N, C-alpha and C positions, 0 to 999 in steps of 0.2 A: 877934253884931253883924251887921247888914245894912247895905248901902250903899243910899242913896236918892238918885236923880238927878232933877232937874227940867228938863225939856226945853222948847225953844221959848221963848215969851214969859214963862214963869213967872219966869225970871231970878233964880234963887236958887242959891246954892252947894250942891254935893252935901253930904250929911251921913251920918254913921254913927250908928246907933241900935240899942239892944238891945230888940227886940220879937220876939214869936213868931207874930203874924198881922197881916193888913192892917187889921183892926178897930182894933187898938192904934195903928197908924200914923195912921189916920183921926182918932182922938180927939186925938192929938198935933198933927196938922196943922191941925185946926179952930181951934186956939188961935193959929196963926201968921197974922197979917194978910196977909203976902205970898202965902200959898198958899191960904187958906180960900176965897176967891172962885172958885178953879179946881177945887175938889174935886168938885163935882157934874157937871162936864163933861169931866173928864180920863179918858182910858183909862189902865189900869194894866198894866204888864208885870212879870213876875218872871223874871229871867234871860232876857230878850228874848222871852218868850212871853206874849201877852195873856191876862189872866184877868178873870173877871167876878164872882167870889165873894170876900168878905172873910175867910172862915174858913179859908183855905188856910194850912197850917202853914209857917212859914219856917225855914230852916236858916242856921246861921252862914255868912257869906260870900255869901248871896244878894244879888242886885242888883235893886232895885225902881226902875222908871222911871215917872214921871208924865208922860203925853203929852197935852198940851192939844189941843183941836181946832184944825185949821188949814184955811185955804181958799187956793186957788190958782187959777190959770187958765192 
């Protein structure tokens, strides 16, 4: 099981899910109307390290963070 957290304006409660890579997570989240619109623009971190590939193998207890783009001034 991995922990998935949704930061900023995504406004969704964290979840625990049994997956082995980010491609599986992407397929699951595409079906979630609260999250689907954010998937193309979010950065993704595994255990607080930004990643850019979906084929990274996940381990039990990993934390995945979805970070939407933000703007500030």
